[in-house]
Each structure stands twice: as C-alpha cells, then as structure tokens.
C-alpha positions, 0 to 999 in steps of 0.5 A: 498500500502506498501512502498518499502524501499530502501535497505542500501548501503555498504560503501567501505572505512570506518576509524575506530572510537577512543574508549578510552582504558581502564584500565585492573585492573584483571590484575594488580591485578592477578599481583599483588597477584602473585608478593606478593606471590613469595615475601612471598615465597621467605621470607619463604625460605629464610628470616631468611638466609637474615636476618642473611646476613645482620645483619653480613653485617652491623655489618662488616660495622659499624666496619670498620667505628669504625675502621677507625675514631678510627685509625684516632684519635689515629693517631692524639693523636700520633702525636699531643699528644693532650689528646681532640684526645684521649678523642674523640677516648675514646668516639668513642670506648664507642659510638661503643660498645653501639651500637655493645652491645645495652646498655648505656655504653657511659653513663656508668664510667669506674668502671661501664663498668669494672663492665659490663665485668665482671671486664675484666683486659684489659678495666679496666686497658686501661680505667684507664690510658686513665683517667689519661691521660685525666682528670690527665693531667699526660702526655703531650705527647703519652708515650708507656703506653697510646699507649699501652691502645689505643691499648688494646681498639681497640682490645678488640672493635675487640674481642667484633665484633668478638663475636657478629659476631659469635653469629649472624653466629649460630643464623640461625642454 
C-alpha cells in the first residue's frame, strides 16, 4: 500500500530572510587597477611638467620667505643699529644660498664664499663690509656703506634665484 502524501501548502505572505552582504573584492581590485593605470598614464604624459612646476613653486616660495625675513632683519638693523640684526641677516642670506645652491655655504668663511662664486666682486665687497661691521664693531650705527652691503647681498640672492629659476624652467626642454 502506498501512502498518499499531501501536497505542500504555498504561503501567500512571506518575509525575506536577512542575507549577509558580502564585499565585492573583484570590483575593488578593478577600481584600484584602473586608478593606478590612470595615475601612471597622467604621470607618464605630464610628470616632467608637474615636477618642474612644483620645483618652480618651491623656489618662488623659498625666495619670498627669504626676502620677507631678510627685509625684516635689515629694517631692524637700520632702525636700531644693533650689529646682531645685521649678523642675523647675513646668516639668513648664507642659509638661503645653502639651500638654493645645495652646498654648505653657511659653513664657509667670507673668503671661501667669494671663491665659490668665482671671485664675484659684489659678494666680496658686501661680505667684507658686513664682517667689518659685525666683528670689527667699526660702525655703531647703520651707515650708507653697510646699507649698501646689505642691498648688494639682497641683489645677489635675487640674481642667484633668477639663475636657478631659469635653469629649472629650461631643464624640462
């Protein structure tokens, strides 16, 4: 004898069972590869230009910062006549050129700096006048000579900045 089975009843009202959502790793990997390929393509096409623009930006920013601080030291020296302000201005000038030239200029003596710049007369005169004012204590107040010396150092720093800017700008061609 066979038993007759009753057919299953279909439910008319059902609720969905919560299913744990899984992270789609293949899609993430596809996005990562796509973004990496895009960045690589952009760098291959525009990399040198981006690098040059950034270097020019850094040069300009460093020069503006130097100018601002140098001018404040010079103004303080002109107003007060304190040799330490002139000494700070010269130290700042040396540190700026050290960074700009990527050489240890800030540890050089006046003679070595002049030799480094191929016996540049402007640098020679300016540094000797500053040395005389700082270490020789020859001037108790700022005079025309020391003001000219500080101006010469400022102009020399500007000319070195312009030279490096031209070198950096022409390096990409």
